[in-house]
C-alpha positions as CSV (number, residue, x, y, z in Angstrom):
1,M,0.0,0.0,0.0
2,I,1.4,3.4,-1.0
3,E,1.4,5.8,2.0
4,D,3.6,8.5,0.5
5,R,1.2,11.1,-0.8
6,T,3.9,12.7,-3.0
7,A,3.9,9.4,-5.0
8,L,0.3,10.0,-6.0
9,W,-0.3,13.7,-5.8
10,S,0.6,16.2,-8.5
11,P,3.4,18.5,-7.2
12,V,1.2,21.5,-7.1
13,V,-1.1,20.0,-4.6
14,E,1.6,19.9,-1.9
15,R,2.1,23.6,-2.3
16,L,-1.6,24.6,-2.0
17,K,-3.0,26.4,1.0
18,P,-6.7,26.1,0.6
19,Y,-9.0,28.9,1.6
20,V,-10.8,28.2,4.9
21,P,-14.4,29.4,4.8
22,G,-16.3,30.7,7.8
23,E,-17.8,28.1,10.1
24,Q,-21.3,26.9,9.3
25,C,-23.6,26.3,12.2
26,N,-27.3,25.3,11.8
27,D,-28.2,25.4,15.5
28,P,-30.9,28.0,15.9
29,E,-29.6,28.8,19.4
30,W,-26.5,30.3,17.9
31,V,-26.1,33.8,16.6
32,K,-24.3,33.5,13.3
33,L,-22.4,36.6,12.3
34,N,-19.4,35.2,10.6
35,T,-20.1,34.5,6.9
36,N,-21.8,37.7,5.7
37,E,-25.1,36.2,4.6
38,S,-28.0,38.5,4.0
39,V,-30.0,39.9,6.9
40,L,-33.1,39.1,4.9
41,G,-34.1,36.0,3.0
42,P,-34.3,35.7,-0.8
43,S,-36.8,37.5,-3.0
44,A,-40.2,35.8,-2.8
45,K,-40.3,36.1,-6.6
46,A,-37.0,34.2,-6.8
47,L,-38.3,31.4,-4.6
48,E,-41.4,31.1,-6.7
49,A,-39.4,30.9,-9.9
50,I,-37.3,28.1,-8.4
51,R,-40.4,26.2,-7.5
52,R,-41.8,26.6,-11.0
53,A,-38.5,25.4,-12.5
54,A,-38.4,22.2,-10.4
55,G,-40.2,20.0,-12.8
56,D,-39.6,17.4,-15.5
57,G,-37.2,19.8,-17.3
58,L,-34.6,18.9,-14.7
59,R,-33.8,15.7,-16.8
60,L,-32.4,18.0,-19.4
61,Y,-29.1,19.8,-19.3
62,P,-29.3,23.5,-18.6
63,D,-28.5,26.2,-21.2
64,P,-24.6,26.1,-21.3
65,E,-24.5,29.7,-22.4
66,A,-27.1,30.9,-19.7
67,V,-28.4,33.4,-22.3
68,A,-31.6,34.3,-20.4
69,L,-29.6,35.1,-17.2
70,R,-27.0,37.0,-19.0
71,E,-29.7,39.0,-20.8
72,A,-31.3,39.8,-17.4
73,I,-28.0,40.9,-15.9
74,G,-27.2,43.0,-19.0
75,R,-30.6,44.8,-18.8
76,S,-30.0,45.5,-15.1
77,H,-26.5,47.0,-15.7
78,G,-27.0,48.6,-19.1
79,V,-24.6,46.3,-20.9
80,S,-24.9,43.9,-23.8
81,V,-25.2,40.1,-23.4
82,D,-21.7,39.6,-24.8
83,Q,-20.3,41.7,-22.0
84,V,-21.6,39.3,-19.3
85,F,-20.1,36.1,-18.0
86,V,-21.8,33.9,-15.4
87,G,-20.4,31.1,-13.2
88,N,-21.0,28.8,-10.3
89,G,-20.6,31.6,-7.7
90,S,-18.3,34.6,-7.9
91,D,-15.4,32.4,-6.6
92,E,-15.6,30.3,-9.8
93,V,-15.8,33.4,-11.9
94,L,-12.7,34.8,-10.2
95,A,-10.9,31.5,-10.6
96,H,-11.5,31.6,-14.3
97,A,-10.3,35.2,-14.4
98,F,-7.1,34.3,-12.7
99,C,-6.5,31.4,-15.2
100,A,-7.5,33.4,-18.3
101,L,-6.0,36.9,-17.5
102,F,-3.3,36.7,-14.8
103,Q,-0.8,34.0,-15.9
104,R,1.9,36.4,-17.0
105,P,5.6,37.0,-16.5
106,L,5.2,40.0,-14.2
107,P,3.6,39.6,-10.8
108,L,-0.1,40.2,-10.0
109,L,-0.7,43.1,-7.6
110,L,-3.2,42.7,-4.7
111,P,-3.7,44.3,-1.3
112,D,-1.9,42.8,1.7
113,V,-5.2,42.7,3.6
114,T,-7.9,41.3,1.3
115,Y,-10.0,38.2,0.3
116,A,-7.8,35.2,1.1
117,F,-8.9,33.3,-1.9
118,Y,-6.8,35.5,-4.2
119,A,-3.6,34.0,-2.8
120,S,-5.0,30.5,-3.1
121,Y,-5.7,31.0,-6.8
122,C,-2.2,32.3,-7.3
123,L,-0.8,29.1,-5.8
124,L,-3.2,26.9,-7.8
125,Y,-2.2,28.5,-11.1
126,G,1.4,29.3,-10.3
127,I,0.9,33.1,-10.6
128,A,3.6,35.3,-9.1
129,H,2.1,38.0,-7.0
130,R,3.1,40.9,-4.8
131,R,1.1,42.2,-1.9
132,I,0.7,46.0,-1.7
133,P,0.3,47.2,1.9
134,L,-2.9,49.1,2.8
135,T,-2.4,52.5,4.4
136,E,-2.2,52.8,8.2
137,D,-6.0,53.4,8.3
138,F,-6.5,50.3,6.0
139,R,-7.3,52.1,2.8
140,I,-6.1,51.1,-0.7
141,D,-3.4,53.6,-1.9
142,V,-3.5,53.8,-5.7
143,A,0.1,55.0,-6.2
144,P,1.8,51.6,-5.6
145,Y,-0.4,50.1,-8.3
146,Q,1.0,52.3,-11.0
147,V,4.0,50.1,-11.7
148,P,4.6,47.4,-14.3
149,N,2.6,44.3,-13.4
150,G,0.8,41.2,-14.7
151,G,-2.6,42.4,-13.5
152,I,-4.4,43.8,-10.5
153,V,-7.2,42.4,-8.3
154,F,-8.9,44.0,-5.3
155,A,-12.3,43.8,-3.6
156,N,-14.4,47.0,-3.5
157,P,-15.6,47.4,-0.8
158,N,-12.5,45.6,0.4
159,A,-12.9,42.5,2.5
160,P,-12.5,42.2,5.4
161,T,-12.0,45.9,6.0
162,G,-15.3,47.2,4.4
163,R,-13.6,50.3,3.1
164,M,-14.5,51.7,-0.3
165,L,-12.3,52.9,-3.1
166,A,-13.8,55.8,-5.1
167,L,-14.5,55.5,-8.8
168,R,-12.0,58.3,-9.6
169,E,-9.3,56.3,-7.9
170,I,-10.2,53.1,-9.8
171,V,-9.9,55.2,-13.0
172,Q,-6.4,56.2,-11.9
173,I,-5.4,52.6,-11.6
174,L,-7.0,51.7,-15.0
175,D,-5.4,54.6,-16.8
176,A,-2.0,53.7,-15.4
177,N,-2.3,50.0,-16.4
178,L,-3.6,50.0,-20.0
179,R,-1.9,46.7,-20.8
180,S,-2.9,44.9,-17.6
181,V,-6.3,43.6,-16.6
182,V,-7.8,45.1,-13.4
183,V,-10.4,42.9,-11.7
184,V,-12.7,44.7,-9.2
185,D,-14.5,42.2,-6.9
186,E,-17.8,43.8,-5.9
187,A,-19.3,41.1,-3.8
188,Y,-20.6,43.7,-1.3
189,I,-21.3,46.6,-3.6
190,D,-25.1,46.7,-3.2
191,F,-24.9,47.5,0.5
192,G,-23.9,51.1,0.0
193,G,-21.2,51.3,-2.6
194,I,-21.1,52.7,-6.2
195,S,-20.4,50.1,-8.8
196,A,-17.5,50.3,-11.3
197,V,-19.7,48.6,-14.0
198,P,-20.3,51.9,-15.9
199,L,-16.6,52.3,-16.3
200,V,-16.5,49.1,-18.5
201,K,-17.7,51.1,-21.5
202,Y,-14.5,53.2,-21.4
203,H,-11.9,50.8,-20.1
204,P,-11.3,47.5,-22.0
205,N,-8.9,46.4,-19.2
206,L,-11.6,46.4,-16.5
207,L,-13.5,43.3,-15.3
208,V,-16.1,43.7,-12.6
209,V,-17.2,40.6,-10.6
210,Q,-20.4,40.4,-8.5
211,T,-22.3,37.7,-6.7
212,F,-25.9,36.7,-5.9
213,S,-24.8,35.3,-2.5
214,K,-24.9,38.5,-0.5
215,S,-27.4,41.2,-1.3
216,R,-29.6,38.8,-3.3
217,A,-29.5,36.3,-0.4
218,L,-29.0,33.4,-2.8
219,A,-25.7,31.9,-1.4
220,G,-27.2,28.4,-1.6
221,L,-27.7,28.7,-5.4
222,R,-24.1,29.6,-6.2
223,V,-24.4,32.2,-8.9
224,G,-21.8,34.9,-9.8
225,F,-21.1,37.0,-12.8
226,A,-18.6,39.3,-14.4
227,V,-19.0,42.3,-16.6
228,G,-16.3,43.5,-19.1
229,Q,-15.8,44.2,-22.7
230,A,-16.3,41.3,-25.1
231,L,-12.6,40.5,-25.4
232,L,-12.3,39.7,-21.7
233,I,-15.6,37.8,-21.7
234,E,-14.3,35.7,-24.6
235,A,-11.2,34.7,-22.6
236,L,-13.4,33.6,-19.6
237,D,-15.7,31.6,-21.9
238,R,-12.7,29.8,-23.3
239,V,-11.6,28.7,-19.9
240,K,-15.1,27.8,-18.8
241,N,-15.7,25.7,-21.8
242,S,-12.4,23.9,-21.2
243,F,-13.4,23.2,-17.6
244,N,-17.2,22.8,-17.4
245,S,-19.7,23.6,-20.1
246,Y,-22.7,23.5,-17.7
247,P,-21.6,25.5,-14.6
248,L,-25.1,26.7,-13.6
249,G,-28.2,24.5,-13.1
250,S,-31.6,25.3,-14.3
251,L,-32.9,26.1,-10.8
252,S,-30.0,28.5,-10.1
253,M,-30.6,30.4,-13.3
254,A,-34.4,30.6,-12.7
255,G,-33.9,32.0,-9.2
256,A,-31.2,34.4,-10.3
257,I,-33.2,35.8,-13.2
258,A,-36.2,36.5,-10.9
259,A,-33.9,38.1,-8.3
260,V,-32.4,40.4,-10.9
261,D,-35.9,41.6,-11.8
262,D,-37.0,42.2,-8.2
263,A,-35.3,45.5,-7.7
264,E,-37.7,46.4,-4.9
265,H,-36.4,43.5,-2.7
266,L,-32.8,44.5,-3.3
267,T,-33.5,48.1,-2.3
268,Q,-35.2,46.8,0.9
269,V,-32.3,44.6,1.8
270,A,-29.8,47.4,1.2
271,A,-31.8,49.9,3.3
272,I,-32.3,47.5,6.3
273,T,-28.7,46.4,6.2
274,A,-27.5,50.1,6.2
275,A,-29.7,51.0,9.1
276,N,-28.5,48.0,11.2
277,R,-24.9,48.6,10.2
278,Q,-25.2,52.2,11.6
279,E,-26.7,51.0,14.8
280,L,-24.2,48.2,15.2
281,T,-21.3,50.6,14.6
282,A,-22.6,53.1,17.1
283,G,-23.1,50.3,19.7
284,L,-19.5,49.0,19.2
285,E,-18.1,52.5,19.5
286,R,-20.0,53.0,22.8
287,L,-18.1,50.0,24.0
288,G,-14.8,51.5,23.1
289,F,-14.3,49.7,19.8
290,E,-12.6,51.3,16.8
291,V,-14.8,50.5,13.8
292,L,-13.5,51.1,10.3
293,P,-15.9,52.9,7.9
294,S,-17.9,50.3,6.1
295,V,-20.3,50.2,3.1
296,A,-20.6,46.4,3.2
297,N,-22.9,44.1,5.2
298,F,-20.2,43.7,7.8
299,V,-18.0,45.8,10.1
300,F,-14.3,45.4,11.0
301,A,-13.6,46.4,14.6
302,R,-11.0,46.2,17.3
303,R,-10.9,47.0,21.0
304,T,-7.7,48.5,22.6
305,G,-6.5,46.2,25.4
306,R,-8.2,43.1,24.1
307,T,-7.0,40.7,21.5
308,G,-9.1,39.6,18.6
309,Q,-8.7,36.0,19.7
310,W,-10.0,36.7,23.2
311,L,-13.0,38.5,21.9
312,A,-13.8,35.8,19.3
313,Q,-13.5,33.0,21.9
314,G,-15.5,34.9,24.5
315,L,-18.3,35.4,22.0
316,R,-18.2,31.7,20.9
317,G,-18.6,30.8,24.5
318,R,-21.8,32.7,24.4
319,K,-22.9,31.0,21.2
320,I,-22.2,34.0,18.9
321,L,-20.0,33.4,15.9
322,V,-17.9,36.2,14.3
323,R,-14.9,36.0,12.0
324,H,-11.3,36.4,13.4
325,F,-8.3,36.3,11.1
326,D,-5.0,35.4,12.8
327,Q,-3.0,37.4,10.4
328,P,-0.4,40.2,10.5
329,R,-1.9,43.7,11.0
330,I,-5.4,42.5,11.6
331,A,-5.1,39.8,14.4
332,D,-6.9,42.1,16.9
333,F,-9.9,42.8,14.6
334,L,-13.2,41.0,14.4
335,R,-15.2,40.9,11.2
336,I,-18.8,41.0,12.2
337,T,-21.7,40.4,9.9
338,V,-24.5,43.0,10.1
339,G,-27.4,40.8,11.3
340,T,-30.9,41.5,12.3
341,Q,-31.5,44.1,15.1
342,G,-32.0,41.3,17.5
343,Q,-28.8,39.6,16.5
344,C,-26.8,42.8,16.8
345,Q,-28.2,43.6,20.2
346,A,-27.3,40.1,21.4
347,L,-23.8,40.6,20.2
348,L,-23.5,44.0,21.9
349,A,-24.9,42.7,25.1
350,A,-22.4,39.8,25.1
351,L,-19.5,42.1,24.4
352,G,-20.6,44.4,27.2
353,E,-20.7,41.5,29.7
354,M,-17.2,40.3,28.6
355,L,-15.7,43.8,28.9
356,D,-17.3,44.4,32.3
357,A,-16.2,41.1,33.8
């Protein structure tokens, strides 16, 4: 029996450091504020569309080009269908973008504090990369991105900080990198940010990625998309069709199309989340926390004199889950999902008890 894994694994597998997602807990007694799921459920119209699609048609393969969904996204964002790419969650869309656009001689540039999956993709595809430090107050400084590179990727709002880069600053990066692709990951854009999608018309080197998992509350369907000029979309299609011609199921597409068309639900989710975020931020500040400015459905906060690990473990002991990253520069921060008013009050009460003990 062969016990040496190196005898059976491809060499790249040994080097991989897989992304570790937030803990999933289905116990209703727990307050789950660690994975940035929506404070509200999916659109009722989306749920009804999924029910209607759950019939005999499931014996057939779904549309490999997802034309109806791409048309719906195009209408919503004012772009043509050949400027839209869809995939099995925005993580898959990003993975295809890394494969199709970033395997170049020069290193990919990305923030030092950002979505951890970017580094995982770099290891998977053998992409050289360089981390650009955020400023002391955890903002993206555009100046260091105006150097020769093999591409640029960042989340906007950034994760896990929640801070937003203005469109004029994104334009500065685009104009300084005409021969590099800039991928802007807008997973949290609908909670208070301004999308870079309108810039696609003027910048052929821009690819904007979004997801249905957050503001659309359809994380269980796994639907993501990218918007860019047709040349970039063609590159993604080539990778997709060399990997999996049918990435989205019929139920996922039916639910996503209905969610796109239910603008009222999206507006409601964004408004409630923004109000709860403001209350949560104020409550944390009353407890002595420093809270970074956020336009996402989470806040990033730390408390002088207390470690992030101590805070996270204390909350866990009270059946409240938040996200703690044991990483340089941010080890004392907690990333806290903006939950319902009741969930946020439970969190604040627990923190108050811990700090008074």
